[in-house]
C-alpha distance (Angstrom), angle and dihedral (degrees) to the residues before:
residue distance angle dihedral
M1 . . .
K2 3.83 . .
L3 3.80 90.4 .
L4 3.76 90.9 47.9
L5 3.82 91.5 51.8
E6 3.82 91.3 47.1
N7 3.78 90.4 51.0
W8 3.79 91.2 49.2
R9 3.86 90.8 51.6
K10 3.75 91.4 48.2
Y11 3.83 90.3 47.9
L12 3.81 91.6 50.0
N13 3.85 92.6 47.6
E14 3.74 91.1 50.9
R15 3.79 95.3 43.5
I16 3.78 102.3 45.6
V17 3.76 108.6 109.6
S18 3.78 115.1 -136.8
L19 3.75 138.6 178.0
E20 3.78 88.2 -98.0
N21 3.77 93.4 58.3
W22 3.82 97.8 27.6
P23 3.80 110.7 155.9
A24 3.73 118.5 -125.4
G25 3.83 118.7 -103.2
Y26 3.76 98.2 33.3
E27 3.78 127.8 111.7
I28 3.80 137.0 172.8
E29 3.77 129.0 -141.3
I30 3.79 122.5 -162.6
L31 3.82 117.8 -163.1
K32 3.82 119.3 -169.5
N33 3.82 114.5 -142.7
P34 3.82 91.3 -5.3
Y35 3.81 99.3 175.1
R36 3.77 114.1 54.5
L37 3.84 91.1 -170.1
D38 3.79 90.9 55.0
P39 3.76 109.2 53.5
K40 3.84 92.1 -179.7
S41 3.78 90.3 68.4
A42 3.84 104.3 94.4
Y43 3.83 99.7 171.0
S44 3.69 141.3 2.2
I45 3.85 114.8 -156.8
T46 3.81 113.6 -165.3
L47 3.85 126.7 -169.9
Y48 3.84 113.0 -150.2
D49 3.79 130.3 -165.1
Q50 3.80 125.9 -175.9
Y51 3.85 90.1 -78.1
G52 3.79 99.5 48.4
P53 3.81 136.4 -92.5
A54 3.77 113.8 10.6
G55 3.83 100.5 172.3
S56 3.75 143.8 -19.3
A57 3.77 147.2 -158.6
N58 3.76 125.0 -151.4
V59 3.79 119.3 -155.5
D60 3.78 112.9 -157.6
E61 3.84 133.5 -173.3
V62 3.77 115.1 -115.3
N63 3.82 123.9 -154.6
I64 3.78 114.4 -171.3
E65 3.77 114.9 -163.7
K66 3.75 117.8 -155.7
P67 3.82 110.5 -131.2
E68 3.74 119.0 -122.7
E69 3.81 93.1 -134.2
E70 3.79 121.1 104.6
A71 3.77 115.7 -77.7
L72 3.84 117.8 -91.9
Y73 3.78 91.2 -136.7
D74 3.76 140.1 13.5
V75 3.73 97.1 -123.4
D76 3.78 123.7 -179.4
N77 3.77 123.8 -144.4
C78 3.76 96.7 16.9
H79 3.77 108.3 152.8
Y80 3.79 98.6 -150.6
E81 3.76 91.4 176.4
L82 3.83 84.4 79.4
F83 3.79 90.1 67.9
E84 3.82 93.4 40.0
S85 3.81 92.0 55.3
E86 3.79 122.4 93.6
L87 3.82 106.3 -73.8
Y88 3.84 132.7 -167.6
T89 3.79 128.0 -172.8
V90 3.82 126.1 -160.4
H91 3.80 133.8 -145.5
I92 3.82 117.6 -165.0
D93 3.81 125.1 -162.8
V94 3.78 116.5 176.9
D95 3.86 122.2 173.6
E96 3.75 110.4 -103.0
E97 3.85 93.8 -116.5
Y98 3.78 90.0 59.4
Q99 3.79 100.4 43.1
S100 3.81 93.4 85.7
Q101 3.77 90.6 56.5
G102 3.81 92.8 65.3
F103 3.78 101.2 -114.4
G104 3.84 93.1 134.2
P105 3.81 94.2 65.1
F106 3.81 90.4 44.7
L107 3.87 91.0 54.3
M108 3.83 87.8 47.0
D109 3.87 88.9 53.1
I110 3.78 90.0 53.9
A111 3.81 91.0 49.7
F112 3.75 91.3 51.6
E113 3.85 89.9 49.1
L114 3.81 92.2 50.1
A115 3.81 88.9 51.2
Y116 3.82 89.4 52.8
L117 3.82 93.1 49.6
D118 3.80 89.6 50.7
K119 3.81 92.1 48.4
R120 3.80 89.7 -115.7
V121 3.79 137.0 118.8
I122 3.85 130.7 -135.4
I123 3.77 120.0 -122.1
P124 3.88 118.4 -161.6
A125 3.78 110.0 -97.3
K126 3.80 91.9 -127.4
L127 3.83 90.1 73.2
V128 3.78 93.6 54.8
G129 3.78 100.4 44.3
G130 3.86 102.9 -69.2
A131 3.79 123.5 135.5
G132 3.76 98.0 -109.4
T133 3.79 94.7 -142.0
K134 3.81 124.1 -163.3
G135 3.77 88.1 -109.7
A136 3.74 92.0 55.2
E137 3.78 89.1 46.2
R138 3.81 92.7 53.3
L139 3.81 90.9 46.3
Y140 3.82 94.8 50.3
D141 3.87 91.3 43.2
F142 3.84 88.2 56.0
Y143 3.76 94.0 50.4
Y144 3.81 92.9 43.0
N145 3.85 94.1 49.2
N146 3.82 105.7 30.1
R147 3.81 113.8 23.4
A148 3.79 110.9 85.2
D149 3.80 89.0 171.4
V150 3.79 91.0 65.2
E151 3.79 118.7 82.6
K152 3.86 112.4 -128.9
V153 3.78 128.7 -176.2
S154 3.81 112.4 -171.1
F155 3.78 125.3 -155.4
H156 3.82 135.8 -174.1
I157 3.78 119.5 -99.6
E158 3.87 90.4 -128.1
C159 3.82 88.9 57.5
W160 3.75 90.9 55.6
E161 3.77 93.9 46.7
D162 3.81 91.7 46.3
Y163 3.75 92.3 51.0
T164 3.77 98.4 44.5
G165 3.78 100.0 31.0
K166 3.83 89.1 -130.5
L167 3.80 124.9 119.3
I168 3.79 115.1 -139.0
D169 3.78 134.1 -165.0
E170 3.80 110.4 -73.6
S171 3.82 89.9 -144.7
L172 3.78 91.2 64.6
P173 3.83 109.3 134.7
E174 3.79 116.5 -104.0
S175 3.83 88.9 -121.2
F176 3.88 89.1 65.4
L177 3.79 90.4 58.4
A178 3.82 95.8 69.4
L179 3.77 141.6 76.9
Y180 3.78 120.5 -126.5
R181 3.81 143.9 -156.2
K182 3.80 139.2 145.6
Q183 3.74 136.3 -150.2
P184 3.88 109.4 -106.3
T185 3.79 102.4 -103.3
I186 3.83 90.7 140.6
L187 3.79 98.8 45.2
N188 3.80 92.1 44.1
S189 3.81 95.9 49.4
E190 3.77 125.7 107.6
M191 3.81 94.0 -123.3
A192 3.78 91.7 53.9
K193 3.77 88.4 66.8
R194 3.88 87.8 63.7
V195 3.86 100.6 43.4
I196 3.84 104.0 25.5
T197 3.84 123.7 67.2
I198 3.82 118.3 -168.8
K199 3.76 117.2 -163.7
């Protein structure tokens, strides 16, 4: 199992596309508040190749209301202000033929950076009604365990259940029980001005 995890980390490290190894013919467009009828949608991030859209990430606002019922637990040291802060969640969809090129993690990096610029944090979608796919789990596991440049704030599962009044699967990966953001090294780079359009 350990060898499998190490191989997966090595694979991700080798396969994450970056501005330094950016392939020719690809561009990214970021739209702020793209859907007027859906005020929760904060950003859409679209990857384009020469034929059109090849993948996307949607960054949505999340508002978590604390229920008025009695707490499920009496949990010490729960920093509920984490859940009361401004939260985003992100949904990534990259065409299968581009997944092996590492565009998904790159789009995730941009989402983390947008959250940082907006003084927000990203919560894994699984906690707020998302599917929590194996792909998302692998991606968050990688960020949680390997990316020192990504800010991570962990919290206990019982704190989340106490605050929301909702029980969640105890087998949830540790990486899903954290909030994420990243300083904008990509968005502030010189090369980003050539391959990333922000509208």
